[in-house]
C-alpha positions in Angstrom: -74.0 211.4 -19.3 -73.7 212.3 -23.0 -71.3 210.3 -25.2 -69.4 212.0 -27.9 -69.3 209.8 -31.0 -67.4 210.5 -34.2 -68.9 209.8 -37.6 -66.4 207.4 -38.9 -67.7 207.4 -42.5 -67.1 211.2 -42.7 -63.7 211.0 -41.0 -62.1 208.0 -42.6 -64.2 207.2 -45.7 -62.9 208.0 -49.1 -65.0 207.7 -52.2 -63.3 206.9 -55.5 -64.1 210.4 -56.7 -62.1 211.9 -53.8 -58.8 210.3 -55.0 -56.4 212.6 -56.8 -56.5 212.3 -60.5 -53.5 211.3 -62.6 -53.0 214.9 -63.7 -52.9 216.0 -60.0 -50.4 213.3 -59.2 -48.2 214.4 -62.1 -48.4 218.0 -60.9 -47.2 216.9 -57.5 -44.4 214.9 -59.0 -43.3 217.8 -61.1 -43.2 220.0 -58.0 -41.4 217.5 -55.8 -37.9 219.1 -56.3 -39.3 222.4 -55.1 -40.9 220.8 -52.1 -37.6 218.9 -51.2 -35.6 222.2 -51.5 -38.0 224.0 -49.3 -37.8 221.2 -46.7 -34.0 221.5 -46.7 -34.3 225.2 -46.1 -36.7 224.7 -43.3 -34.4 222.2 -41.7 -31.5 224.6 -41.9 -33.6 227.3 -40.3 -34.9 225.1 -37.6 -31.4 224.1 -36.5 -30.6 227.8 -35.6 -33.9 228.7 -34.0 -32.6 228.6 -30.5 -28.9 229.6 -31.0 -26.8 232.1 -32.8 -25.9 230.7 -36.3 -22.3 230.0 -36.8 -20.6 230.5 -40.2 -21.3 226.9 -41.2 -25.0 227.4 -40.4 -25.2 230.6 -42.4 -23.6 228.9 -45.4 -26.1 226.0 -45.1 -29.0 228.4 -45.0 -27.6 230.4 -48.0 -27.1 227.2 -50.0 -30.6 226.0 -49.1 -32.1 229.3 -50.3 -30.2 229.1 -53.6 -31.4 225.6 -54.1 -35.0 226.7 -53.4 -34.7 229.5 -56.0 -33.1 227.1 -58.5 -35.8 224.6 -58.0 -38.5 227.2 -58.4 -36.8 228.5 -61.6 -36.6 225.0 -63.1 -40.2 224.3 -62.1 -41.5 227.5 -63.7 -39.3 227.1 -66.8 -40.7 223.5 -67.1 -44.2 224.9 -67.0 -43.5 227.5 -69.6 -41.8 224.9 -71.7 -44.9 222.7 -71.5 -47.1 225.6 -72.5 -44.9 226.4 -75.5 -44.9 222.8 -76.6 -48.7 222.5 -76.3 -49.3 225.6 -78.4 
């Protein structure tokens, strides 16, 4: 009988160089409003997967889409503002 053994070091081990840098964490923080808005949209879409959306569901999805677009706009404007300030 052959035993299947996982290599725990490769699966669970993290070296200090594998951790996210401060710049990467800052980038994630800056993008969090976009992520949250996309999660809200996904939640609204999941609710109506197995049924016909009622008027309230449709409004919730439209509002979530607008929030995603607004969050993307703010994120991109923030990036362009950072680039302008750095120049």
